[in-house]
C-alpha positions as CSV (number, residue, x, y, z in Angstrom):
1,X,-16.2,-12.1,-13.2
2,X,-17.6,-9.2,-11.4
3,X,-18.5,-5.6,-12.3
4,X,-16.8,-2.2,-11.6
5,X,-20.2,-1.1,-9.9
6,X,-19.8,-3.9,-7.7
7,X,-16.3,-3.8,-6.7
8,X,-16.8,0.6,-6.3
9,X,-19.6,0.0,-4.2
10,X,-17.9,-2.6,-1.9
11,X,-14.8,0.2,-1.4
12,X,-17.4,2.6,-0.8
13,X,-18.6,0.4,2.1
14,X,-15.3,-0.7,3.7
15,X,-13.8,2.8,3.9
16,X,-16.5,3.8,5.5
17,X,-16.7,1.1,7.7
18,X,-13.1,1.8,8.6
19,X,-13.7,5.6,9.2
20,X,-16.5,4.3,11.9
21,X,-14.3,1.6,13.7
22,X,-11.6,4.0,13.5
23,X,-13.0,7.2,14.1
24,X,-10.4,8.6,11.5
25,X,-10.7,8.7,7.3
26,X,-8.6,6.9,5.1
27,X,-6.0,9.0,3.4
28,X,-5.6,8.9,-0.7
29,X,-3.2,6.5,-0.1
30,X,-4.3,4.3,1.8
31,X,-7.7,4.0,0.3
32,X,-5.3,3.4,-3.1
33,X,-3.6,1.0,-1.4
34,X,-6.6,-0.7,0.3
35,X,-8.2,-1.0,-3.4
36,X,-4.8,-2.0,-4.7
37,X,-4.6,-5.0,-2.3
38,X,-8.5,-5.4,-2.7
39,X,-7.9,-6.1,-6.7
40,X,-4.7,-8.2,-6.3
41,X,-6.6,-10.7,-4.1
42,X,-9.5,-10.7,-6.6
43,X,-7.5,-11.2,-9.1
44,X,-6.6,-15.1,-8.0
45,X,-10.1,-16.1,-7.1
46,X,-13.1,-14.1,-9.0
47,X,-11.4,-11.0,-10.8
48,X,-12.8,-7.5,-11.0
49,X,-12.4,-6.1,-14.6
50,X,-12.2,-2.3,-13.4
51,X,-9.6,0.2,-14.1
52,X,-10.2,3.3,-11.4
53,X,-8.2,6.6,-11.0
54,X,-8.2,7.8,-7.5
55,X,-8.6,11.5,-6.9
56,X,-8.1,12.9,-3.1
57,X,-7.2,15.9,-1.4
58,X,-5.5,15.4,2.3
59,X,-4.5,18.0,4.5
60,X,-1.5,16.8,5.4
61,X,-0.4,15.9,1.3
62,X,-2.5,17.8,-0.7
63,X,-3.6,16.2,-3.8
64,X,-2.9,13.0,-4.9
65,X,-3.8,11.1,-7.8
66,X,-3.5,7.2,-8.5
67,X,-4.1,5.0,-11.6
68,X,-5.1,1.0,-10.3
69,X,-5.5,-1.1,-13.5
70,X,-7.4,-4.4,-13.7
71,X,-4.3,-6.5,-12.6
72,X,-3.6,-4.6,-9.1
73,X,-0.8,-2.4,-10.6
74,X,-0.9,0.9,-8.7
75,X,0.9,4.4,-9.6
76,X,0.6,7.7,-8.4
77,X,0.2,10.1,-11.4
78,X,0.2,13.6,-12.5
79,X,-2.5,13.0,-15.1
80,X,-4.3,9.5,-16.0
81,X,-6.7,8.8,-18.5
82,X,-8.0,5.0,-19.5
83,X,-9.6,3.3,-22.2
84,X,-9.2,3.6,-26.1
85,X,-9.7,7.7,-25.8
86,X,-6.8,7.7,-23.4
87,X,-4.5,7.4,-26.1
88,X,-5.6,11.0,-27.5
89,X,-6.5,12.3,-24.1
90,X,-3.0,11.4,-22.7
91,X,-1.1,13.2,-25.8
92,X,-2.8,16.5,-25.0
93,X,-1.8,16.3,-21.3
94,X,1.7,15.4,-22.0
95,X,1.4,18.6,-24.3
96,X,-0.4,20.9,-22.1
97,X,-0.6,19.9,-18.5
98,X,1.5,21.6,-15.9
99,X,1.7,20.9,-12.4
100,X,0.7,24.6,-11.4
101,X,-2.6,24.7,-13.7
102,X,-5.4,27.0,-12.6
103,X,-8.9,24.8,-12.1
104,X,-9.8,27.4,-15.4
105,X,-7.0,26.2,-17.5
106,X,-7.5,22.2,-15.8
107,X,-11.4,22.5,-17.3
108,X,-10.0,24.1,-21.1
109,X,-7.7,21.1,-20.9
110,X,-10.5,18.7,-20.3
111,X,-12.3,20.2,-22.7
112,X,-9.4,20.2,-25.6
113,X,-9.3,16.2,-24.7
114,X,-12.7,16.0,-25.2
115,X,-13.0,16.9,-28.2
116,X,-10.1,15.5,-29.8
117,X,-11.4,11.6,-28.2
118,X,-15.0,13.0,-30.2
119,X,-12.7,14.2,-33.1
120,X,-11.2,11.2,-33.4
121,X,-12.6,8.0,-31.8
122,X,-15.0,6.7,-34.0
123,X,-17.2,5.3,-31.5
124,X,-16.7,8.1,-28.6
125,X,-18.6,8.4,-25.8
126,X,-22.0,10.8,-25.9
127,X,-21.4,12.5,-22.5
128,X,-18.7,13.8,-20.0
129,X,-18.8,14.8,-16.8
130,X,-16.0,17.2,-15.6
131,X,-15.3,16.5,-11.8
132,X,-13.3,18.8,-9.3
133,X,-11.6,17.2,-6.1
134,X,-9.7,19.7,-4.0
135,X,-9.4,20.7,-0.5
136,X,-13.4,21.5,-0.8
137,X,-14.2,17.6,-1.4
138,X,-15.5,16.4,-4.6
139,X,-18.2,17.9,-6.7
140,X,-19.2,17.2,-10.3
141,X,-18.4,20.7,-12.2
142,X,-20.5,20.3,-15.4
143,X,-21.8,18.0,-18.6
144,X,-20.2,18.0,-22.1
145,X,-23.1,16.6,-24.0
146,X,-23.7,15.5,-27.6
147,X,-26.9,14.3,-27.7
148,X,-29.9,16.5,-26.2
149,X,-32.1,15.6,-23.4
């Protein structure tokens, strides 16, 4: 079985190679379909055990979010989470998410999801990173830490 980090690096290099060879970058949808295809091919040989949430912004179509699971099922979604904490996070998102959220509202919702995971999950992760993906690119917004450095 191959590790998720290896798959991530493999995808990054192939997406860059596509851009280099063709002179145009892949759209978010094309990158998601490439990842799904690679996972489907690997599923028959040496599967990757990864779940993927891919966010992107394309000039023509705007923002998009894709969820791809370890058996190569892909869905375009409005909100996504995976792992044990996803049960709590998705219920918070179902209640509070709306399509025209501002960045501040989205950060507040992310904080609510993190708090819900920390309070309800027995073995909750210690640290969380909030990232923003928009027309300006992908960037780290902030860390939510429960331990001191």
